[in-house]
C-alpha positions as CSV (number, residue, x, y, z in Angstrom):
1,M,0.0,0.1,0.1
2,L,1.4,3.4,-1.0
3,S,1.6,6.4,1.1
4,V,-0.1,9.7,-0.1
5,D,3.2,11.0,-1.1
6,E,4.2,8.0,-3.0
7,A,0.8,8.2,-4.8
8,F,1.5,11.8,-5.7
9,A,4.8,10.7,-7.1
10,C,3.3,8.0,-9.3
11,L,0.8,10.6,-10.7
12,R,3.7,13.1,-11.3
13,E,5.5,10.5,-13.3
14,H,2.6,9.3,-15.6
15,V,0.5,12.5,-16.1
16,R,1.5,14.9,-19.0
17,P,-0.2,17.8,-20.8
18,L,-2.5,17.0,-23.6
19,P,-1.2,17.3,-27.3
20,V,-1.6,20.8,-28.8
21,E,-4.5,21.5,-30.9
22,E,-5.7,24.4,-32.9
23,V,-9.1,25.5,-31.6
24,A,-11.6,28.1,-32.8
25,L,-11.2,31.5,-31.0
26,E,-14.6,31.4,-29.5
27,G,-13.6,28.2,-27.6
28,A,-10.1,29.3,-26.4
29,C,-10.9,31.4,-23.4
30,G,-9.3,29.8,-20.2
31,L,-7.1,27.5,-22.2
32,Q,-3.3,27.6,-22.2
33,L,-1.6,29.1,-25.2
34,A,0.9,26.5,-26.6
35,R,2.9,28.8,-28.7
36,A,3.8,32.6,-28.8
37,I,1.5,34.7,-31.0
38,C,3.0,37.4,-33.3
39,S,1.0,40.0,-35.1
40,Q,0.6,40.0,-38.9
41,D,-0.5,43.6,-38.7
42,D,0.6,47.1,-37.2
43,S,-1.9,48.4,-34.5
44,P,-3.4,50.7,-35.4
45,P,-2.9,50.0,-39.0
46,F,-2.8,53.6,-39.9
47,D,-2.4,57.0,-38.2
48,K,-5.9,57.7,-36.7
49,S,-7.7,60.4,-34.9
50,M,-8.2,59.9,-31.1
51,V,-11.1,62.4,-30.9
52,D,-14.0,64.0,-32.8
53,G,-12.4,67.1,-34.3
54,Y,-10.6,68.8,-37.3
55,A,-7.4,67.4,-38.8
56,F,-4.9,70.1,-39.9
57,S,-1.2,70.8,-40.4
58,T,0.5,72.4,-37.5
59,H,2.8,74.3,-39.9
60,D,-0.1,76.0,-41.7
61,T,0.0,79.7,-41.2
62,A,-3.5,80.6,-42.7
63,P,-5.7,82.4,-40.2
64,T,-8.7,80.5,-41.0
65,L,-9.2,76.8,-42.3
66,R,-11.8,75.8,-44.8
67,V,-13.5,72.3,-44.1
68,I,-13.3,70.4,-47.4
69,E,-14.5,67.0,-46.3
70,Q,-15.9,64.9,-43.4
71,V,-14.4,61.4,-42.6
72,T,-15.9,58.9,-40.0
73,A,-14.5,55.7,-38.7
74,G,-14.5,53.1,-41.4
75,Q,-14.1,55.7,-44.2
76,V,-10.9,56.9,-45.9
77,P,-10.3,60.6,-46.9
78,H,-10.6,61.4,-50.5
79,H,-8.6,64.6,-50.2
80,A,-5.2,65.8,-48.5
81,V,-5.1,68.7,-46.2
82,E,-3.3,71.5,-48.1
83,P,-2.6,75.0,-46.7
84,G,-5.7,77.0,-45.5
85,T,-7.9,73.7,-45.3
86,T,-8.9,71.2,-42.7
87,I,-10.9,68.0,-42.6
88,R,-13.4,67.2,-40.0
89,V,-12.7,63.6,-38.6
90,M,-14.5,61.4,-36.1
91,T,-12.8,59.3,-33.5
92,G,-11.0,56.3,-35.2
93,A,-10.9,57.8,-38.6
94,P,-7.6,57.7,-40.6
95,L,-5.6,60.9,-40.5
96,P,-5.6,62.6,-43.9
97,D,-2.4,63.1,-45.9
98,G,-1.0,66.5,-45.1
99,A,-2.3,66.7,-41.5
100,D,-0.2,66.0,-38.5
101,A,-2.6,66.9,-35.7
102,V,-6.3,67.1,-34.7
103,V,-7.9,69.8,-32.7
104,K,-11.0,68.8,-30.6
105,W,-14.4,69.6,-31.8
106,E,-15.0,71.4,-28.4
107,D,-11.8,73.4,-28.7
108,A,-12.3,74.6,-32.2
109,Q,-13.7,78.0,-33.1
110,R,-16.2,77.6,-36.0
111,L,-16.9,80.8,-37.9
112,D,-19.6,78.9,-40.1
113,D,-20.3,75.4,-41.1
114,A,-17.4,75.3,-43.5
115,T,-14.8,77.4,-41.7
116,I,-12.8,77.3,-38.5
117,R,-10.2,79.8,-37.1
118,S,-6.6,78.3,-37.1
119,P,-5.8,76.8,-33.7
120,Q,-2.4,78.0,-33.9
121,V,-3.6,81.7,-34.4
122,I,-5.8,81.3,-31.3
123,A,-2.9,80.1,-29.2
124,T,-0.7,82.9,-30.2
125,E,-3.5,85.5,-29.6
126,H,-4.2,84.0,-26.2
127,A,-0.4,84.2,-25.3
128,T,-0.3,87.9,-26.5
129,A,-3.3,88.9,-24.4
130,R,-1.5,87.5,-21.2
131,R,1.8,89.1,-22.4
132,N,3.9,87.3,-19.8
133,E,3.4,83.9,-21.3
134,S,4.7,82.2,-24.4
135,G,2.3,80.9,-27.1
136,V,1.4,77.2,-26.6
137,P,0.4,76.1,-30.1
138,I,-0.7,72.5,-30.7
139,E,2.2,70.2,-31.4
140,S,2.5,67.7,-34.2
141,G,0.8,64.4,-33.1
142,Y,-1.7,66.0,-30.9
143,C,-4.8,63.7,-30.6
144,V,-3.3,61.3,-33.1
145,L,-2.5,57.6,-32.4
146,P,0.3,56.7,-34.8
147,R,0.5,53.7,-36.9
148,G,2.0,50.7,-34.9
149,A,1.8,52.6,-31.6
150,A,0.4,49.5,-29.8
151,F,2.4,46.9,-31.6
152,Q,4.0,46.3,-35.0
153,T,3.9,43.6,-37.6
154,G,6.0,40.6,-36.4
155,Q,5.9,41.7,-32.8
156,Q,5.1,39.1,-30.2
157,V,1.7,40.0,-28.5
158,L,1.0,37.0,-26.4
159,S,3.5,34.6,-24.9
160,S,3.5,30.9,-24.7
161,G,2.0,29.3,-21.5
162,R,-0.5,32.2,-21.1
163,H,-4.0,31.2,-19.9
164,L,-6.1,33.1,-22.3
165,R,-8.5,35.7,-20.8
166,P,-11.4,37.6,-22.5
167,V,-9.1,40.7,-23.2
168,D,-6.6,38.1,-25.0
169,I,-9.5,36.8,-27.0
170,G,-10.2,40.5,-28.2
171,L,-6.5,41.0,-29.0
172,L,-6.4,37.7,-31.0
173,A,-9.5,38.8,-33.0
174,E,-7.9,42.2,-33.6
175,I,-4.9,40.6,-35.3
176,G,-7.0,38.1,-37.2
177,R,-6.1,34.9,-35.3
178,F,-9.2,32.9,-35.4
179,Q,-7.6,29.5,-34.7
180,V,-5.4,29.3,-31.8
181,P,-2.8,26.7,-30.7
182,V,-3.7,25.6,-27.2
183,I,-3.6,22.8,-24.8
184,P,-7.2,21.7,-25.1
185,R,-9.7,21.3,-22.4
186,P,-9.6,17.8,-21.0
187,R,-12.6,15.5,-21.8
188,V,-13.7,13.5,-18.7
189,A,-16.0,10.5,-18.6
190,V,-17.8,9.6,-15.4
191,L,-19.1,6.1,-14.7
192,P,-20.6,5.4,-11.2
193,T,-21.1,1.6,-10.7
194,G,-23.2,-0.6,-8.4
195,N,-26.4,-2.8,-8.7
196,E,-27.7,-0.8,-5.7
197,L,-27.7,2.6,-7.6
198,V,-30.8,4.3,-9.0
199,E,-31.7,7.6,-10.5
200,G,-34.8,9.7,-10.1
201,E,-37.2,10.9,-7.4
202,G,-39.3,7.8,-6.6
203,P,-39.2,5.9,-3.4
204,L,-36.4,3.5,-2.8
205,A,-36.7,-0.1,-3.0
206,A,-35.1,-2.4,-0.3
207,G,-31.3,-2.3,-0.9
208,Q,-31.3,0.7,-3.0
209,I,-29.5,4.0,-2.8
210,R,-29.6,7.0,-5.1
211,N,-26.7,7.8,-7.3
212,S,-24.9,10.7,-5.7
213,N,-21.3,10.2,-7.0
214,G,-22.1,10.6,-10.5
215,P,-23.8,14.2,-10.2
216,M,-21.2,15.2,-7.6
217,L,-18.2,14.3,-10.0
218,L,-19.8,15.9,-13.1
219,A,-20.6,18.9,-11.1
220,A,-17.0,19.3,-9.8
221,L,-15.5,18.8,-13.3
222,R,-17.9,21.3,-14.8
223,Q,-16.8,23.8,-12.2
224,L,-13.2,23.2,-13.2
225,G,-14.2,23.9,-17.0
226,M,-13.8,20.4,-18.1
227,I,-15.8,18.7,-21.0
228,T,-17.9,16.1,-19.3
229,I,-19.2,12.8,-20.5
230,D,-21.9,11.0,-18.4
231,L,-21.8,7.2,-19.0
232,G,-24.9,6.5,-16.8
233,I,-24.7,3.9,-14.1
234,G,-22.5,0.8,-14.6
235,R,-24.0,-2.5,-13.2
236,D,-22.0,-5.2,-11.5
237,N,-21.7,-7.6,-14.5
238,L,-18.7,-7.9,-16.9
239,E,-20.7,-7.3,-20.1
240,D,-22.2,-4.0,-18.9
241,L,-18.9,-2.7,-17.3
242,R,-16.9,-3.5,-20.4
243,T,-19.3,-1.8,-22.7
244,R,-19.5,1.6,-20.6
245,I,-15.7,1.4,-19.7
246,E,-14.8,1.0,-23.5
247,M,-16.9,4.0,-24.3
248,G,-15.2,6.0,-21.4
249,L,-11.7,5.2,-22.8
250,D,-12.5,7.4,-25.7
251,A,-12.1,10.4,-23.2
252,D,-8.9,11.8,-22.0
253,V,-9.8,10.8,-18.4
254,L,-12.2,8.1,-17.2
255,L,-13.4,8.4,-13.6
256,I,-15.0,5.3,-12.2
257,S,-16.5,5.2,-8.8
258,G,-17.1,1.8,-6.9
259,G,-15.9,-1.6,-8.0
260,V,-12.3,-1.2,-7.0
261,S,-12.1,-2.6,-3.5
262,A,-12.2,-6.3,-2.4
263,G,-15.8,-7.3,-2.6
264,V,-16.9,-10.2,-4.8
265,L,-18.4,-7.7,-7.3
266,D,-15.5,-5.4,-7.5
267,L,-14.9,-6.3,-11.1
268,V,-13.5,-3.0,-12.4
269,P,-9.8,-3.8,-12.3
270,D,-10.2,-7.0,-14.2
271,V,-12.3,-5.2,-16.9
272,L,-9.6,-2.5,-17.1
273,E,-6.9,-4.9,-17.6
274,S,-8.8,-6.8,-20.4
275,L,-9.1,-3.4,-22.2
276,G,-5.4,-2.6,-22.1
277,V,-5.3,-0.4,-19.2
278,R,-2.1,-0.7,-17.2
279,Q,-2.4,-0.5,-13.3
280,V,0.0,2.1,-11.9
281,L,-1.3,2.0,-8.2
282,H,-4.0,0.3,-6.1
283,K,-4.7,1.3,-2.5
284,V,-3.3,4.3,-0.8
285,K,-2.7,4.6,3.0
286,M,-5.2,7.1,3.9
287,K,-8.8,7.4,5.3
288,P,-11.2,7.9,3.6
289,G,-10.2,6.7,0.1
290,K,-7.8,3.6,0.7
291,P,-9.3,1.7,-2.4
292,L,-8.1,4.2,-4.9
293,W,-6.9,2.7,-8.3
294,F,-5.1,4.5,-11.0
295,G,-3.8,3.3,-14.5
296,V,-3.1,4.4,-17.9
297,R,-3.9,3.2,-21.4
298,D,-1.4,4.3,-24.1
299,S,-2.3,4.1,-27.9
300,G,0.6,5.6,-29.9
301,P,0.9,9.3,-28.6
302,R,-2.5,9.2,-26.9
303,R,-2.8,8.4,-23.1
304,V,-5.9,8.0,-21.3
305,L,-5.9,8.3,-17.5
306,V,-8.2,6.0,-15.3
307,F,-9.1,6.7,-11.8
308,G,-10.9,4.0,-9.9
309,L,-12.5,6.0,-6.9
310,P,-14.0,4.4,-3.9
311,G,-17.7,3.9,-3.9
312,N,-18.6,5.8,-0.8
313,P,-19.2,9.5,-1.5
314,V,-16.9,11.1,1.0
315,S,-14.1,8.7,-0.2
316,T,-14.8,9.6,-3.7
317,F,-14.8,13.4,-3.1
318,V,-11.5,13.2,-1.0
319,A,-9.8,11.2,-3.7
320,F,-11.0,13.5,-6.5
321,H,-9.7,16.5,-4.6
322,L,-6.3,15.0,-3.6
323,F,-5.5,13.2,-6.9
324,V,-7.8,13.9,-9.8
325,R,-7.8,17.7,-9.7
326,P,-3.9,17.9,-9.9
327,A,-3.9,15.5,-12.7
328,L,-6.5,17.5,-14.7
329,G,-4.4,20.7,-14.1
330,T,-1.4,19.0,-15.6
331,L,-3.5,17.7,-18.7
332,A,-4.4,21.4,-19.1
333,G,-0.7,22.5,-19.1
334,A,0.1,23.3,-15.5
335,P,2.9,21.7,-13.5
336,F,1.8,18.8,-11.4
337,A,1.1,20.3,-8.0
338,A,-0.4,18.2,-5.0
339,P,-2.6,20.2,-2.7
340,T,-0.7,22.3,-0.2
341,P,-1.9,22.2,3.4
342,R,-2.0,25.1,5.6
343,V,-1.5,25.4,9.4
344,G,-4.6,25.9,11.4
345,Q,-5.6,26.0,15.1
346,L,-8.3,23.8,16.4
347,L,-11.3,25.3,17.9
348,G,-12.4,22.1,19.4
349,P,-11.1,18.6,20.3
350,V,-10.8,15.9,17.6
351,E,-10.1,12.2,18.2
352,H,-8.1,10.0,15.9
353,R,-8.0,6.1,15.9
354,G,-6.2,3.9,13.2
355,K,-2.9,3.3,11.4
356,R,-4.0,5.4,8.4
357,P,-3.8,9.3,8.3
358,S,-7.3,10.7,8.0
359,Y,-8.7,13.7,6.0
360,H,-11.4,14.9,8.5
361,P,-14.2,17.2,7.2
362,C,-13.9,20.6,9.1
363,R,-14.9,24.2,8.9
364,V,-12.3,26.7,8.3
365,S,-12.2,30.4,9.0
366,G,-9.6,33.1,9.3
367,E,-8.5,34.6,12.6
368,R,-6.3,37.8,13.0
369,R,-3.6,37.5,15.4
370,A,-3.4,40.4,17.9
371,E,0.4,40.6,18.4
372,S,2.3,41.8,15.5
373,R,5.5,39.7,16.0
374,E,3.4,36.4,16.3
375,R,1.4,37.5,13.3
376,K,4.5,37.9,11.1
377,R,5.8,34.5,12.3
378,E,2.5,32.7,11.5
379,G,2.2,34.3,8.0
380,G,-0.3,37.0,8.8
381,E,-3.6,35.2,8.9
382,K,-4.1,32.1,11.1
383,L,-6.8,29.6,10.1
384,A,-9.3,28.5,12.8
385,V,-10.3,25.0,12.3
386,E,-13.7,23.6,13.7
387,P,-13.7,19.7,13.3
388,L,-17.1,18.3,12.4
389,A,-18.8,15.2,13.9
390,W,-18.1,13.0,10.8
391,Q,-19.9,9.6,11.0
392,S,-18.2,7.6,8.2
393,S,-17.1,7.8,4.5
394,A,-20.9,7.6,3.7
395,D,-21.7,10.7,5.5
396,L,-22.1,13.1,2.8
397,A,-24.3,15.5,4.7
398,T,-21.5,16.3,7.1
399,L,-19.2,16.8,4.0
400,A,-21.6,19.3,2.6
401,R,-21.2,21.4,5.8
402,A,-17.5,21.4,5.5
403,D,-15.2,23.8,3.7
404,G,-11.9,22.0,4.5
405,L,-10.2,18.8,5.3
406,A,-8.1,18.5,8.6
407,L,-5.1,16.2,8.1
408,L,-4.9,13.8,11.1
409,P,-1.7,11.8,11.2
410,A,-1.9,7.9,11.9
411,G,-2.2,6.8,15.5
412,N,-4.5,6.7,18.4
413,Y,-4.8,10.2,20.2
414,Q,-6.9,13.2,20.8
415,L,-6.0,16.8,19.8
416,E,-7.4,19.5,22.1
417,A,-8.7,23.0,21.2
418,G,-5.8,25.3,20.5
419,Q,-3.5,22.7,19.1
420,K,-2.1,23.1,15.5
421,V,-3.2,20.9,12.7
422,D,-2.7,20.9,9.0
423,V,-5.7,21.7,6.9
424,L,-6.7,21.7,3.2
425,P,-9.1,24.4,2.4
426,L,-11.8,23.3,-0.1
């Protein structure tokens, strides 16, 4: 039986990122970019006006400027600005030839619909009136965004390894990249097993329980952004299990709950072996979750990960949180990282019995330390840990009240309120 750390080491050795795929831009958000992206255009692709106003030459000495054209965003000027003329432009419109600045609409002095006073003459008159100030004419480039100011053709705009955000999707659209090389979103199939499982709202017959592991795992996967495949309920017979497991092996990951312990109907490991799945580990020294099974099936460059999770719901959840989540992160491009516990302080006593370390459901809250030196030593915020009255690995109701797992080492002992304990916030 492997320790938890040895199980992590096995996963780290066998889990690798999925092969790179080109995906459509609309499906790329949240995925990891596999290669750096360079622009095939300048941005902006032309000198453009940043305001609504009048484009003119700052070297023009004419006292008034005649408006010869109006250009909106999406249009191109049909005329060049010549001495004594200006072109009215809207925000985003290309700067006309001959112009090197734009005076804002609200700052322009309009003599009539077709004439404005020269902005440079206005600036000079203003300075002369104050006498003790020099003129402040508009400089070349005023209210103009030059071509290539944001980025230029061939320039890298997004680096490899970046997890794409909505703003990155907008940038990719701007440069015309509508197919993106990414590590794809893992596809995960879920198969709860057991003759005792039923779906639906009707009354339970003798010996039946409702399927909770399937909905719980599918919800956890969707929360992580995975693509999910619901295989239904697998019955405890070789033919049904083989059919459903074979379907699940078309995914990147297959999660099976139940059927991996030591009972007479725990048929899953044999079925997996018959379908070419190689066992990597079976049984981990932990409570709950001891029967955990993990294996891989390789077919050329393609590798399918298979997790046989224990059938009891708390065991399923703990095994998913400890082992499946880090594996999914690595498939999506992240380095393998086992969950990192934090140090907390018990708010009440908790008893432990047994030779396996336990992951005990608890409630976690932050507690500010009053003394600054102690606060610095303890890392600023100390976690307060309330152990819950957990009945067994079938006690899903207590797990639903929890937002953490207290890590209790193997042995027979009782920890009292105020003692330190490692905890994994959920």
